[in-house]
C-alpha positions in Angstrom: 98.0 47.7 84.5 101.2 47.0 82.4 104.4 48.9 82.9 104.7 51.9 80.7 107.6 50.2 78.8 106.0 47.0 77.9 105.3 46.4 74.2 106.9 49.8 73.3 109.9 50.9 71.1 111.8 54.2 71.8 114.2 56.4 69.8 116.8 58.7 71.5 115.9 62.3 70.8 118.4 64.1 73.2 121.8 63.4 74.8 123.5 65.6 77.3 127.1 65.3 78.4 127.6 62.0 76.8 131.2 62.5 75.8 132.3 63.6 79.3 130.5 60.5 80.6 132.4 58.3 78.3 135.6 60.2 79.3 135.0 59.5 82.9 134.6 55.7 81.9 138.0 55.7 80.2 136.6 55.3 76.8 139.0 56.1 74.0 138.6 58.8 71.3 137.5 56.3 68.5 134.7 54.8 70.7 133.6 58.2 71.9 133.3 59.5 68.4 131.2 56.3 67.5 129.1 56.8 70.6 128.4 60.4 69.7 127.0 59.1 66.3 125.1 56.4 67.7 121.3 57.4 67.9 119.9 54.0 69.1 116.4 52.8 69.3 115.7 51.0 72.6 113.1 48.1 73.7 113.0 46.4 77.0 111.3 42.9 76.6 110.0 40.7 79.3 110.8 37.1 78.6 109.8 35.5 82.0 109.1 36.8 85.7 112.8 37.5 85.9 114.4 37.6 82.7 114.5 40.4 80.3 116.1 41.6 77.1 117.4 45.0 76.0 117.4 45.4 72.4 119.3 48.4 71.2 119.4 49.0 67.3 121.0 51.8 65.2 122.9 52.2 62.0 126.2 51.9 63.9 125.6 48.6 65.9 122.8 46.3 67.2 122.9 44.8 70.7 120.7 42.4 72.4 121.5 42.1 76.0 119.6 39.4 78.0 119.7 39.7 81.8 118.0 38.3 84.9 116.8 40.7 87.7 119.1 40.9 90.8 121.7 38.5 89.1 125.1 39.9 88.5 126.6 38.8 85.1 129.6 39.6 83.1 129.0 42.1 80.4 131.1 43.4 77.5 129.9 46.9 76.9 129.3 48.4 73.4 132.6 50.3 73.8 134.4 47.1 74.7 134.8 47.4 78.5 134.5 44.4 80.7 132.2 44.9 83.8 130.0 43.0 86.2 126.3 44.4 85.7 123.3 43.9 87.9 119.8 45.0 87.0 117.0 45.8 89.6 113.4 47.5 89.4 112.9 50.1 91.9 109.2 50.0 90.7 107.8 48.7 87.5 108.9 51.7 85.6 112.4 52.4 87.1 115.1 50.0 85.9 118.5 50.5 87.6 121.7 49.1 86.1 124.9 49.0 88.2 128.2 48.3 86.3 131.3 47.3 88.4 134.5 47.6 86.5 137.7 49.8 86.3 135.2 52.8 86.8 131.8 51.8 88.3 128.6 53.3 86.6 125.0 53.5 87.2 122.2 53.8 84.7 118.7 54.5 85.8 116.0 54.4 83.2 112.6 56.0 84.2 109.8 55.2 82.0 106.6 57.3 81.4 103.7 56.7 79.1 105.5 58.7 76.5 109.2 57.9 76.6 112.0 57.5 79.1 114.9 59.3 80.6 118.1 57.4 81.2 120.6 59.0 83.9 124.3 57.7 83.5 126.6 58.4 86.2 130.3 57.6 86.5 132.7 59.3 89.0 131.1 62.7 89.3 129.9 62.9 85.8 126.2 62.7 85.1 124.7 62.2 81.4 121.0 62.5 80.6 119.7 60.8 77.6 115.9 61.3 76.4 113.9 58.8 74.5 110.5 59.2 73.0 108.2 56.6 71.5 109.0 55.5 68.0 
């Protein structure tokens, strides 16, 4: 059976505590305002056994982020921060991203048949973003 996320595209329908999360990361006011307006669509695309691509599209910005499972790489985040990111799967439907930078962050995406929940944590701040199938 294929993972829940395979071949699917999602739209964000709810975001809780995102501004506080961005503040914890040290994101400035201008990027926080842009982030609040950003309602991205999301795809996770498997390119090979270990190589994946996250595609995030919106009216504000489009981002293609290639990564290899369990391999740390340099990432410039949408808000311009420079971090070292590592992605792992805890199971075929739970993708965990660790970002190391001035402030470390963890993003856990848990996929179901109908959508996914992204839990973003920085310092003691937790943000929850909910996505449904497009």
